[in-house]
FIKOLZA-1660 file (N, C-alpha, C; in steps of 0.1 Angstrom, whole numbers, plus 5000, padded with zeros to 4 digits):
% residues 162
   i   px   py   pz ch aa at
   1 8803 9492 4089  A  M  N
   1 8809 9499 4080  A  M CA
   1 8810 9493 4066  A  M  C
   2 8808 9500 4056  A  Q  N
   2 8807 9493 4043  A  Q CA
   2 8816 9501 4032  A  Q  C
   3 8824 9493 4026  A  E  N
   3 8833 9500 4015  A  E CA
   3 8826 9498 4001  A  E  C
   4 8828 9510 3995  A  K  N
   4 8821 9511 3982  A  K CA
   4 8832 9516 3972  A  K  C
   5 8830 9513 3960  A  K  N
   5 8841 9517 3950  A  K CA
   5 8834 9526 3939  A  K  C
   6 8842 9536 3934  A  I  N
   6 8837 9544 3924  A  I CA
   6 8845 9541 3912  A  I  C
   7 8837 9541 3899  A  E  N
   7 8842 9538 3889  A  E CA
   7 8842 9551 3879  A  E  C
   8 8855 9554 3875  A  L  N
   8 8857 9567 3866  A  L CA
   8 8860 9561 3853  A  L  C
   9 8856 9568 3842  A  S  N
   9 8859 9564 3828  A  S CA
   9 8868 9576 3821  A  S  C
  10 8878 9571 3815  A  F  N
  10 8887 9580 3806  A  F CA
  10 8890 9574 3794  A  F  C
  11 8893 9582 3785  A  I  N
  11 8899 9578 3772  A  I CA
  11 8913 9584 3770  A  I  C
  12 8923 9576 3769  A  L  N
  12 8936 9581 3766  A  L CA
  12 8938 9580 3751  A  L  C
  13 8942 9590 3745  A  A  N
  13 8945 9590 3730  A  A CA
  13 8955 9600 3726  A  A  C
  14 8958 9599 3713  A  H  N
  14 8968 9609 3707  A  H CA
  14 8958 9619 3700  A  H  C
  15 8963 9632 3698  A  L  N
  15 8955 9643 3693  A  L CA
  15 8950 9638 3680  A  L  C
  16 8958 9631 3671  A  N  N
  16 8955 9628 3658  A  N CA
  16 8943 9617 3657  A  N  C
  17 8941 9613 3669  A  E  N
  17 8929 9602 3669  A  E CA
  17 8915 9610 3672  A  E  C
  18 8916 9622 3674  A  L  N
  18 8902 9629 3678  A  L CA
  18 8896 9633 3664  A  L  C
  19 8883 9638 3666  A  S  N
  19 8877 9642 3655  A  S CA
  19 8883 9656 3648  A  S  C
  20 8880 9659 3637  A  A  N
  20 8885 9672 3632  A  A CA
  20 8881 9684 3640  A  A  C
  21 8868 9684 3644  A  Q  N
  21 8863 9694 3653  A  Q CA
  21 8869 9694 3667  A  Q  C
  22 8872 9683 3674  A  E  N
  22 8879 9682 3685  A  E CA
  22 8894 9687 3684  A  E  C
  23 8900 9683 3673  A  Q  N
  23 8914 9687 3670  A  Q CA
  23 8914 9703 3669  A  Q  C
  24 8904 9709 3662  A  Q  N
  24 8904 9723 3660  A  Q CA
  24 8901 9730 3675  A  Q  C
  25 8893 9724 3683  A  L  N
  25 8890 9729 3696  A  L CA
  25 8903 9728 3704  A  L  C
  26 8912 9719 3703  A  V  N
  26 8925 9718 3709  A  V CA
  26 8934 9729 3705  A  V  C
  27 8934 9730 3692  A  A  N
  27 8943 9741 3685  A  A CA
  27 8938 9755 3691  A  A  C
  28 8926 9757 3692  A  N  N
  28 8921 9769 3699  A  N CA
  28 8927 9772 3712  A  N  C
  29 8925 9761 3720  A  A  N
  29 8932 9761 3734  A  A CA
  29 8946 9765 3733  A  A  C
  30 8952 9759 3724  A  K  N
  30 8968 9760 3724  A  K CA
  30 8970 9775 3718  A  K  C
  31 8962 9781 3710  A  S  N
  31 8964 9794 3706  A  S CA
  31 8960 9803 3717  A  S  C
  32 8951 9799 3726  A  A  N
  32 8945 9808 3736  A  A CA
  32 8956 9810 3748  A  A  C
  33 8964 9799 3749  A  F  N
  33 8974 9801 3760  A  F CA
  33 8986 9810 3756  A  F  C
  34 8985 9815 3743  A  K  N
  34 8995 9825 3740  A  K CA
  34 8992 9840 3746  A  K  C
  35 8979 9841 3750  A  T  N
  35 8975 9853 3756  A  T CA
  35 8973 9854 3770  A  T  C
  36 8979 9843 3776  A  A  N
  36 8980 9840 3790  A  A CA
  36 8988 9853 3796  A  A  C
  37 8985 9857 3808  A  Y  N
  37 8993 9867 3815  A  Y CA
  37 8998 9859 3828  A  Y  C
  38 9010 9854 3826  A  A  N
  38 9014 9844 3838  A  A CA
  38 9030 9848 3840  A  A  C
  39 9031 9862 3844  A  P  N
  39 9046 9865 3847  A  P CA
  39 9051 9859 3860  A  P  C
  40 9043 9854 3869  A  Y  N
  40 9047 9847 3883  A  Y CA
  40 9050 9834 3881  A  Y  C
  41 9040 9827 3875  A  S  N
  41 9043 9811 3874  A  S CA
  41 9051 9808 3860  A  S  C
  42 9049 9815 3851  A  G  N
  42 9053 9810 3839  A  G CA
  42 9045 9799 3833  A  G  C
  43 9033 9795 3838  A  F  N
  43 9026 9783 3833  A  F CA
  43 9013 9790 3826  A  F  C
  44 9013 9787 3814  A  L  N
  44 9003 9791 3805  A  L CA
  44 8993 9781 3802  A  L  C
  45 8981 9786 3803  A  V  N
  45 8970 9776 3801  A  V CA
  45 8959 9782 3792  A  V  C
  46 8955 9775 3783  A  G  N
  46 8943 9779 3774  A  G CA
  46 8932 9770 3774  A  G  C
  47 8920 9774 3773  A  A  N
  47 8909 9767 3774  A  A CA
  47 8899 9772 3763  A  A  C
  48 8892 9763 3756  A  S  N
  48 8883 9765 3744  A  S CA
  48 8871 9757 3747  A  S  C
  49 8858 9765 3748  A  V  N
  49 8846 9759 3750  A  V CA
  49 8838 9759 3738  A  V  C
  50 8834 9748 3734  A  L  N
  50 8824 9746 3722  A  L CA
  50 8809 9746 3728  A  L  C
  51 8801 9755 3723  A  L  N
  51 8788 9755 3727  A  L CA
  51 8779 9748 3717  A  L  C
  52 8767 9745 3722  A  E  N
  52 8758 9736 3714  A  E CA
  52 8753 9744 3701  A  E  C
  53 8755 9757 3701  A  N  N
  53 8752 9765 3689  A  N CA
  53 8762 9766 3680  A  N  C
  54 8774 9760 3682  A  G  N
  54 8785 9760 3674  A  G CA
  54 8797 9771 3676  A  G  C
  55 8792 9780 3686  A  E  N
  55 8801 9790 3690  A  E CA
  55 8814 9786 3697  A  E  C
  56 8824 9791 3697  A  V  N
  56 8836 9786 3703  A  V CA
  56 8842 9799 3712  A  V  C
  57 8842 9796 3726  A  I  N
  57 8848 9807 3733  A  I CA
  57 8861 9803 3740  A  I  C
  58 8871 9812 3738  A  N  N
  58 8886 9808 3744  A  N CA
  58 8889 9818 3756  A  N  C
  59 8897 9813 3762  A  G  N
  59 8901 9819 3776  A  G CA
  59 8915 9814 3778  A  G  C
  60 8922 9823 3787  A  S  N
  60 8936 9820 3790  A  S CA
  60 8937 9824 3805  A  S  C
  61 8947 9819 3812  A  N  N
  61 8949 9822 3827  A  N CA
  61 8955 9837 3828  A  N  C
  62 8950 9843 3838  A  Q  N
  62 8954 9858 3840  A  Q CA
  62 8957 9858 3856  A  Q  C
  63 8971 9860 3857  A  E  N
  63 8976 9860 3871  A  E CA
  63 8975 9876 3876  A  E  C
  64 8977 9876 3889  A  N  N
  64 8978 9889 3896  A  N CA
  64 8989 9889 3906  A  N  C
  65 8995 9899 3909  A  I  N
  65 9004 9899 3921  A  I CA
  65 8998 9896 3934  A  I  C
  66 8987 9898 3936  A  A  N
  66 8978 9893 3946  A  A CA
  66 8971 9879 3942  A  A  C
  67 8979 9868 3944  A  Y  N
  67 8973 9857 3937  A  Y CA
  67 8961 9853 3937  A  Y  C
  68 8953 9855 3947  A  P  N
  68 8939 9850 3947  A  P CA
  68 8931 9859 3938  A  P  C
  69 8936 9870 3932  A  S  N
  69 8929 9878 3923  A  S CA
  69 8930 9873 3909  A  S  C
  70 8939 9865 3906  A  G  N
  70 8940 9859 3892  A  G CA
  70 8928 9850 3889  A  G  C
  71 8929 9844 3877  A  L  N
  71 8918 9836 3872  A  L CA
  71 8922 9825 3863  A  L  C
  72 8918 9814 3864  A  C  N
  72 8922 9803 3855  A  C CA
  72 8914 9804 3842  A  C  C
  73 8923 9798 3832  A  A  N
  73 8917 9798 3818  A  A CA
  73 8903 9791 3817  A  A  C
  74 8902 9781 3822  A  E  N
  74 8888 9774 3823  A  E CA
  74 8876 9783 3828  A  E  C
  75 8879 9789 3838  A  R  N
  75 8867 9798 3843  A  R CA
  75 8868 9811 3835  A  R  C
  76 8877 9816 3829  A  V  N
  76 8876 9827 3821  A  V CA
  76 8867 9824 3809  A  V  C
  77 8870 9813 3803  A  A  N
  77 8862 9809 3791  A  A CA
  77 8848 9805 3795  A  A  C
  78 8846 9795 3805  A  L  N
  78 8832 9793 3809  A  L CA
  78 8825 9804 3815  A  L  C
  79 8830 9814 3820  A  F  N
  79 8822 9826 3826  A  F CA
  79 8818 9835 3815  A  F  C
  80 8827 9837 3806  A  Y  N
  80 8823 9844 3793  A  Y CA
  80 8812 9838 3784  A  Y  C
  81 8814 9825 3784  A  A  N
  81 8804 9818 3777  A  A CA
  81 8790 9818 3783  A  A  C
  82 8791 9818 3796  A  G  N
  82 8778 9818 3804  A  G CA
  82 8773 9832 3803  A  G  C
  83 8780 9842 3803  A  A  N
  83 8775 9856 3803  A  A CA
  83 8770 9859 3789  A  A  C
  84 8776 9855 3779  A  K  N
  84 8774 9859 3765  A  K CA
  84 8762 9850 3759  A  K  C
  85 8764 9838 3763  A  F  N
  85 8752 9828 3758  A  F CA
  85 8746 9821 3771  A  F  C
  86 8738 9827 3779  A  P  N
  86 8733 9822 3791  A  P CA
  86 8725 9809 3789  A  P  C
  87 8717 9808 3778  A  D  N
  87 8709 9796 3776  A  D CA
  87 8713 9786 3767  A  D  C
  88 8726 9787 3764  A  V  N
  88 8732 9777 3754  A  V CA
  88 8740 9768 3760  A  V  C
  89 8739 9755 3758  A  K  N
  89 8746 9743 3766  A  K CA
  89 8760 9743 3760  A  K  C
  90 8768 9738 3768  A  I  N
  90 8782 9735 3767  A  I CA
  90 8785 9720 3763  A  I  C
  91 8790 9720 3750  A  N  N
  91 8792 9706 3745  A  N CA
  91 8806 9701 3751  A  N  C
  92 8816 9707 3748  A  T  N
  92 8831 9703 3750  A  T CA
  92 8840 9714 3758  A  T  C
  93 8848 9711 3765  A  V  N
  93 8859 9720 3768  A  V CA
  93 8872 9713 3766  A  V  C
  94 8881 9721 3759  A  A  N
  94 8895 9717 3756  A  A CA
  94 8903 9724 3764  A  A  C
  95 8914 9719 3770  A  I  N
  95 8923 9726 3779  A  I CA
  95 8937 9723 3775  A  I  C
  96 8947 9731 3772  A  S  N
  96 8960 9728 3769  A  S CA
  96 8969 9737 3778  A  S  C
  97 8982 9733 3779  A  V  N
  97 8991 9740 3788  A  V CA
  97 9005 9740 3782  A  V  C
  98 9013 9749 3787  A  L  N
  98 9027 9750 3783  A  L CA
  98 9034 9758 3794  A  L  C
  99 9046 9755 3799  A  S  N
  99 9054 9761 3810  A  S CA
  99 9066 9768 3803  A  S  C
 100 9069 9780 3807  A  K  N
 100 9081 9786 3803  A  K CA
 100 9092 9781 3811  A  K  C
 101 9090 9774 3823  A  N  N
 101 9099 9771 3832  A  N CA
 101 9105 9757 3833  A  N  C
 102 9097 9749 3827  A  F  N
 102 9099 9732 3827  A  F CA
 102 9091 9726 3816  A  F  C
 103 9096 9715 3813  A  E  N
 103 9089 9706 3803  A  E CA
 103 9078 9699 3807  A  E  C
 104 9067 9702 3802  A  V  N
 104 9054 9695 3805  A  V CA
 104 9052 9683 3796  A  V  C
 105 9052 9671 3803  A  K  N
 105 9053 9658 3794  A  K CA
 105 9039 9651 3796  A  K  C
 106 9031 9654 3807  A  D  N
 106 9019 9649 3810  A  D CA
 106 9007 9656 3807  A  D  C
 107 8995 9651 3808  A  V  N
 107 8983 9658 3808  A  V CA
 107 8981 9665 3822  A  V  C
 108 8977 9677 3821  A  I  N
 108 8976 9684 3834  A  I CA
 108 8960 9687 3836  A  I  C
 109 8956 9682 3847  A  S  N
 109 8941 9683 3851  A  S CA
 109 8937 9696 3856  A  S  C
 110 8926 9702 3854  A  P  N
 110 8921 9715 3860  A  P CA
 110 8921 9715 3875  A  P  C
 111 8922 9726 3881  A  C  N
 111 8923 9727 3895  A  C CA
 111 8908 9725 3900  A  C  C
 112 8907 9722 3913  A  G  N
 112 8894 9718 3920  A  G CA
 112 8883 9730 3917  A  G  C
 113 8886 9741 3919  A  A  N
 113 8878 9753 3915  A  A CA
 113 8872 9752 3902  A  A  C
 114 8881 9750 3892  A  C  N
 114 8877 9748 3878  A  C CA
 114 8868 9737 3876  A  C  C
 115 8871 9725 3882  A  R  N
 115 8862 9714 3881  A  R CA
 115 8849 9717 3887  A  R  C
 116 8847 9723 3899  A  Q  N
 116 8835 9725 3904  A  Q CA
 116 8826 9735 3896  A  Q  C
 117 8833 9745 3890  A  V  N
 117 8826 9754 3880  A  V CA
 117 8820 9745 3868  A  V  C
 118 8829 9737 3862  A  M  N
 118 8823 9729 3851  A  M CA
 118 8812 9720 3856  A  M  C
 119 8813 9714 3867  A  A  N
 119 8804 9707 3874  A  A CA
 119 8789 9713 3875  A  A  C
 120 8790 9726 3879  A  E  N
 120 8779 9734 3881  A  E CA
 120 8772 9736 3867  A  E  C
 121 8779 9741 3857  A  Y  N
 121 8774 9741 3843  A  Y CA
 121 8768 9728 3840  A  Y  C
 122 8774 9716 3841  A  E  N
 122 8768 9704 3837  A  E CA
 122 8757 9702 3845  A  E  C
 123 8754 9704 3858  A  D  N
 123 8744 9701 3865  A  D CA
 123 8733 9711 3861  A  D  C
 124 8734 9723 3859  A  K  N
 124 8726 9734 3853  A  K CA
 124 8720 9730 3840  A  K  C
 125 8728 9725 3830  A  Q  N
 125 8722 9721 3818  A  Q CA
 125 8717 9707 3817  A  Q  C
 126 8719 9700 3827  A  D  N
 126 8715 9685 3828  A  D CA
 126 8718 9678 3814  A  D  C
 127 8732 9680 3812  A  K  N
 127 8738 9674 3800  A  K CA
 127 8753 9673 3803  A  K  C
 128 8758 9660 3800  A  P  N
 128 8773 9659 3802  A  P CA
 128 8781 9669 3794  A  P  C
 129 8792 9674 3798  A  I  N
 129 8803 9681 3793  A  I CA
 129 8816 9673 3789  A  I  C
 130 8818 9671 3777  A  K  N
 130 8832 9664 3775  A  K CA
 130 8843 9673 3778  A  K  C
 131 8853 9668 3785  A  V  N
 131 8864 9675 3787  A  V CA
 131 8877 9669 3781  A  V  C
 132 8884 9676 3774  A  I  N
 132 8896 9671 3766  A  I CA
 132 8908 9678 3772  A  I  C
 133 8917 9671 3777  A  L  N
 133 8929 9676 3785  A  L CA
 133 8940 9673 3776  A  L  C
 134 8948 9684 3770  A  H  N
 134 8959 9681 3761  A  H CA
 134 8972 9684 3766  A  H  C
 135 8982 9676 3763  A  S  N
 135 8995 9679 3768  A  S CA
 135 9003 9683 3756  A  S  C
 136 9015 9689 3758  A  P  N
 136 9024 9694 3748  A  P CA
 136 9030 9683 3740  A  P  C
 137 9029 9671 3745  A  T  N
 137 9033 9658 3737  A  T CA
 137 9021 9653 3728  A  T  C
 138 9010 9661 3727  A  D  N
 138 8998 9657 3719  A  D CA
 138 8991 9644 3724  A  D  C
 139 8994 9641 3736  A  E  N
 139 8986 9632 3743  A  E CA
 139 8974 9637 3749  A  E  C
 140 8962 9630 3749  A  V  N
 140 8950 9637 3755  A  V CA
 140 8943 9628 3763  A  V  C
 141 8937 9632 3773  A  L  N
 141 8929 9625 3782  A  L CA
 141 8914 9631 3780  A  L  C
 142 8905 9622 3777  A  I  N
 142 8892 9627 3775  A  I CA
 142 8883 9620 3785  A  I  C
 143 8874 9629 3793  A  A  N
 143 8864 9625 3802  A  A CA
 143 8851 9629 3794  A  A  C
 144 8842 9621 3794  A  N  N
 144 8828 9623 3788  A  N CA
 144 8820 9629 3796  A  N  C
 145 8823 9632 3809  A  R  N
 145 8815 9639 3818  A  R CA
 145 8823 9644 3830  A  R  C
 146 8821 9656 3835  A  V  N
 146 8827 9664 3845  A  V CA
 146 8829 9654 3857  A  V  C
 147 8820 9646 3860  A  E  N
 147 8820 9638 3873  A  E CA
 147 8831 9629 3873  A  E  C
 148 8837 9625 3860  A  D  N
 148 8849 9617 3861  A  D CA
 148 8861 9623 3864  A  D  C
 149 8861 9637 3865  A  L  N
 149 8871 9645 3870  A  L CA
 149 8869 9649 3884  A  L  C
 150 8856 9649 3889  A  L  N
 150 8853 9654 3902  A  L CA
 150 8842 9645 3907  A  L  C
 151 8846 9634 3913  A  P  N
 151 8836 9625 3920  A  P CA
 151 8830 9632 3932  A  P  C
 152 8819 9629 3937  A  F  N
 152 8813 9635 3948  A  F CA
 152 8811 9650 3946  A  F  C
 153 8806 9655 3935  A  I  N
 153 8803 9668 3932  A  I CA
 153 8794 9675 3941  A  I  C
 154 8796 9686 3945  A  F  N
 154 8789 9694 3953  A  F CA
 154 8777 9701 3944  A  F  C
 155 8765 9695 3945  A  K  N
 155 8755 9701 3936  A  K CA
 155 8744 9708 3943  A  K  C
 156 8738 9716 3937  A  N  N
 156 8726 9725 3941  A  N CA
 156 8715 9717 3949  A  N  C
 157 8712 9706 3944  A  S  N
 157 8703 9698 3950  A  S CA
 157 8706 9692 3964  A  S  C
 158 8719 9693 3969  A  L  N
 158 8724 9690 3981  A  L CA
 158 8718 9701 3991  A  L  C
 159 8717 9712 3986  A  L  N
 159 8714 9724 3995  A  L CA
 159 8698 9723 3997  A  L  C
 160 8691 9717 3992  A  K  N
 160 8675 9717 3991  A  K CA
 160 8672 9707 4004  A  K  C
 161 8660 9713 4011  A  Q  N
 161 8655 9703 4022  A  Q CA
 161 8647 9694 4014  A  Q  C
 162 8644 9682 4018  A  H  N
 162 8636 9673 4012  A  H CA
 162 8623 9671 4022  A  H  C
% end
């Protein structure tokens, strides 16, 4: 038996320490959560995706009374970006949250399904995607690649026979 360690890298910062472009992307994510449809959880999430061509795609979570039928903000934005600009690489994803029911003080990380979707896009484009997680206190956590949010990514190459 052999023990191995994984090293993950994150940057913790304040919103005002980000570049102007990254601050604008976070502002877009904050604006996007205002369009969230979250009557059941009261948990509003906005995501903003910056593409290599300069386009910005925003998304918000959309709940449904049949819970599995809803969709997270990250996947709304990523799937729309993939559908509208299928050959354009993703540079950065910014995610912001707000709760109608409690005070959010910490950075909230995307769910596992959203992390896997981000990982698929990162693998497909063979280029890291920066992920900026924003809290209502204006603290941010930055991962310079999706794998720092989801170690042991399930990749397409794992399905191929060698």
